[in-house]
N, C-alpha and C positions, 0 to 999 in steps of 0.2 A: 553635278553628280549627286545622286540621292543616297541617303544613308539607309542601310538595311537594318531591320529589327529581327530579332530571333524570338521564336515562339516554341514552347515546349508542350508535348503531349501530356495531359493530366492523367491519362490512364496508366501508361507505362513509365512516364517520366524520363524516357531514354531518347526518343526521337525528337529532333528539332527541325524546324523549317525557318527559312529566312524570307522576309518580304520587304519591299521598299515602301511600306506604309506603316503607320504607327496606330495601333488599336489595342484595346485591352486584351482581346482574345480573338480567335477565329476557330471555325469548326471545319475540320477536314478528316479524311480517312488516314489513319496513321499506318504507314507501311511496316512498322515494327510490330505493333500489336494487332493490326488489321481491324481496328475499331474506328468508327466514326466518332471522333472525340473533339473536345475543346482543347485547343492549343493556347496556352496562356503566354502573354508577353513575358519575356525573360526577366525584365525588371520587376514585374509583379511576382514572379516565381521566386526570385532572390529575396524579396521582402518577406514573402510567405515562409520560406525556409529559415530566414533569420529569426522570425518569431517562433517557429517550431522549435528551434534549437535553444532560444533564450526568450521565453514569453515576456511581453512587456508587463511591468508591475502595475501599470495604470489600467489594465484591461484583463478581465477574467478569460484569458485566451482559451483555456481548456474547455470552457462551457460552450464555445462556439462550434458549430459543425463546419465541415470542410468548405462549403460554399460561402458561409459567413466569413470565415477566415480569409478566403480569397477576395471577397468584396473589400474587406478592411485593407488587405495588402494592396489591392488595385487602387483604392482611393489614396493611400499613402504614397504609392510609387508614381501615380500618374496625375495627381492634382495637388492643390495647396492644402489639403486636409492634414491635420496632425492627429496624433493618438488621442489628444484631449477632445477631439470632435466626436468620439465614439463612446457609447454607453452600452453595457451588456445588461439586458433586462430579462427576467424570467418570463416564460409564457403566461404565468399567473398575473404578473404585473401588467403585461400587455392587455390581457383580458379585462383586468380591473380598470385600467385606464380607459378602455373602450366602453365599459359599462358606465363609468363615471361620466364620460363624454355624452353618451346617449341619455343618461339621466338629466344632465344639465340642459341638453337640447330640449328634452321633453318639458322640463320645468320652465324654460324660456319661451316655448311655443305656446301661443294662445290656443285655448281649446274652444271649439265651436259650441255655442249655447243653443 
C-alpha cells in the first residue's frame, strides 16, 4: 500500500490534492481559483507557514521573496539541510562577489603576447 502526499495550491492556499508520489511540488489547474498553479508539498507548506509565523533568528527571513522562502522551506522539509546551511546576501554582495571572481579569473588567465 502506497502512502499518499498532500499538495496545496500556492495561489489560493485553499485547495489540496493528494498523490501517491512524493515530490516538492507539482503544477496543475486549481479547481478553486481556476488558475494553473504550483501545488507545494504539504510538509514544505507547513515549514513555510511556521517560519512566516515565527521567523528563524539565524536567517533574515523578511528579506527573502516568496520563492526564496519556499526554496528554504523545501530544503529544510525534504532534505538533510539545516537553517545553518543558508545565508541571506544582498544583491550588491552577489554582484561584488561575481566581479571579484571575474577579476581573479582575469588576473590568473595568461594574456597572449
